[in-house]
BAGUSE-498878 format. One record per residue (C-alpha): residue number from 0; residue in one letter; z, y, x. Coordinates in nm, 2 decimals. Layout:
N
NODE  pos  code      c3      c2      c1
NODE  NUM     A       Z       Y       X
...
# end
This chain:
106
NODE  pos  code      c3      c2      c1
NODE    0     M    1.58   -0.35   -1.07
NODE    1     G    1.32   -0.15   -0.88
NODE    2     S    0.94   -0.20   -0.88
NODE    3     P    0.80   -0.48   -0.67
NODE    4     S    0.70   -0.42   -0.31
NODE    5     D    0.34   -0.41   -0.21
NODE    6     E    0.38   -0.75   -0.04
NODE    7     E    0.52   -0.90   -0.36
NODE    8     L    0.23   -0.75   -0.56
NODE    9     M   -0.02   -0.89   -0.32
NODE   10     E    0.14   -1.23   -0.33
NODE   11     R    0.13   -1.22   -0.71
NODE   12     F   -0.24   -1.11   -0.70
NODE   13     C   -0.31   -1.40   -0.46
NODE   14     D   -0.15   -1.63   -0.72
NODE   15     G   -0.39   -1.50   -0.99
NODE   16     A   -0.22   -1.20   -1.15
NODE   17     P   -0.49   -0.93   -1.19
NODE   18     D   -0.22   -0.67   -1.31
NODE   19     A   -0.08   -0.69   -0.96
NODE   20     F   -0.41   -0.58   -0.81
NODE   21     E   -0.43   -0.30   -1.06
NODE   22     A   -0.08   -0.18   -0.96
NODE   23     L   -0.18   -0.19   -0.59
NODE   24     F   -0.49    0.01   -0.66
NODE   25     A   -0.30    0.27   -0.86
NODE   26     R   -0.03    0.29   -0.59
NODE   27     H   -0.26    0.33   -0.29
NODE   28     S   -0.61    0.45   -0.39
NODE   29     G   -0.52    0.81   -0.33
NODE   30     R   -0.38    0.75    0.01
NODE   31     V   -0.68    0.53    0.11
NODE   32     Q   -0.93    0.78   -0.02
NODE   33     G   -0.77    1.06    0.18
NODE   34     F   -0.77    0.85    0.49
NODE   35     L   -1.14    0.76    0.44
NODE   36     T   -1.23    1.12    0.37
NODE   37     R   -1.08    1.23    0.70
NODE   38     M   -1.27    0.95    0.88
NODE   39     V   -1.61    1.01    0.73
NODE   40     R   -1.58    1.38    0.64
NODE   41     D   -1.79    1.31    0.32
NODE   42     G   -1.61    1.30   -0.02
NODE   43     P   -1.87    1.10   -0.21
NODE   44     L   -1.91    0.85    0.08
NODE   45     A   -1.53    0.82    0.09
NODE   46     E   -1.53    0.73   -0.28
NODE   47     D   -1.78    0.46   -0.22
NODE   48     L   -1.58    0.33    0.07
NODE   49     L   -1.27    0.33   -0.14
NODE   50     Q   -1.44    0.09   -0.38
NODE   51     T   -1.57   -0.12   -0.09
NODE   52     T   -1.22   -0.14    0.06
NODE   53     F   -1.06   -0.27   -0.26
NODE   54     L   -1.35   -0.51   -0.32
NODE   55     S   -1.28   -0.64    0.02
NODE   56     V   -0.92   -0.68   -0.07
NODE   57     I   -1.03   -0.90   -0.36
NODE   58     R   -1.26   -1.10   -0.15
NODE   59     A   -1.01   -1.14    0.13
NODE   60     R   -0.71   -1.23   -0.08
NODE   61     G   -0.74   -1.59    0.02
NODE   62     R   -0.68   -1.49    0.38
NODE   63     Y   -0.38   -1.27    0.31
NODE   64     E   -0.08   -1.44    0.46
NODE   65     P    0.26   -1.41    0.27
NODE   66     G    0.49   -1.18    0.47
NODE   67     T    0.21   -0.97    0.61
NODE   68     R    0.28   -0.60    0.57
NODE   69     F    0.03   -0.49    0.31
NODE   70     I   -0.03   -0.12    0.41
NODE   71     P   -0.15   -0.19    0.77
NODE   72     W   -0.36   -0.48    0.63
NODE   73     L   -0.52   -0.25    0.37
NODE   74     M   -0.57    0.04    0.61
NODE   75     T   -0.74   -0.19    0.86
NODE   76     I   -0.98   -0.30    0.59
NODE   77     A   -1.05    0.07    0.50
NODE   78     A   -1.10    0.17    0.87
NODE   79     N   -1.33   -0.12    0.93
NODE   80     A   -1.54   -0.03    0.63
NODE   81     A   -1.57    0.33    0.75
NODE   82     R   -1.65    0.23    1.10
NODE   83     D   -1.92   -0.01    0.98
NODE   84     T   -2.07    0.26    0.76
NODE   85     L   -2.07    0.52    1.03
NODE   86     R   -2.22    0.28    1.28
NODE   87     H   -2.49    0.19    1.04
NODE   88     R   -2.56    0.56    0.97
NODE   89     Q   -2.58    0.64    1.34
NODE   90     H   -2.82    0.35    1.39
NODE   91     V   -3.05    0.46    1.10
NODE   92     E   -3.04    0.82    1.21
NODE   93     S   -3.14    0.73    1.57
NODE   94     Y   -3.41    0.50    1.45
NODE   95     S   -3.56    0.75    1.22
NODE   96     S   -3.56    1.02    1.49
NODE   97     G   -3.77    0.79    1.71
NODE   98     E   -3.49    0.68    1.95
NODE   99     G   -3.50    0.33    1.82
NODE  100     T   -3.87    0.27    1.86
NODE  101     A   -4.04    0.15    2.17
NODE  102     G   -4.32    0.35    2.31
NODE  103     P   -4.65    0.21    2.42
NODE  104     T   -4.64   -0.02    2.72
NODE  105     S   -4.88    0.00    3.00
# end
């Protein structure tokens, strides 16, 4: 018998099996980190986002629907985490450069 599919592992994790989450992390962390590194072009930030992504998987497990393909679901979580971080960085950078502050009114 082969190893369980990602979807089977996720369903087991949703049912309370922490070893299933560990298997998913071991199976996909490299792929997700590579994807995040390409998105943010910053290795240490990608490592942080990898942790954020899998923490989000833990938090969102109650919303995972059986039969949902795991990889697209996981990569959507990763992409959203990266976009949120990049958007926040851009906002902070524009604010600190003075673009986000209002000048004096007359």
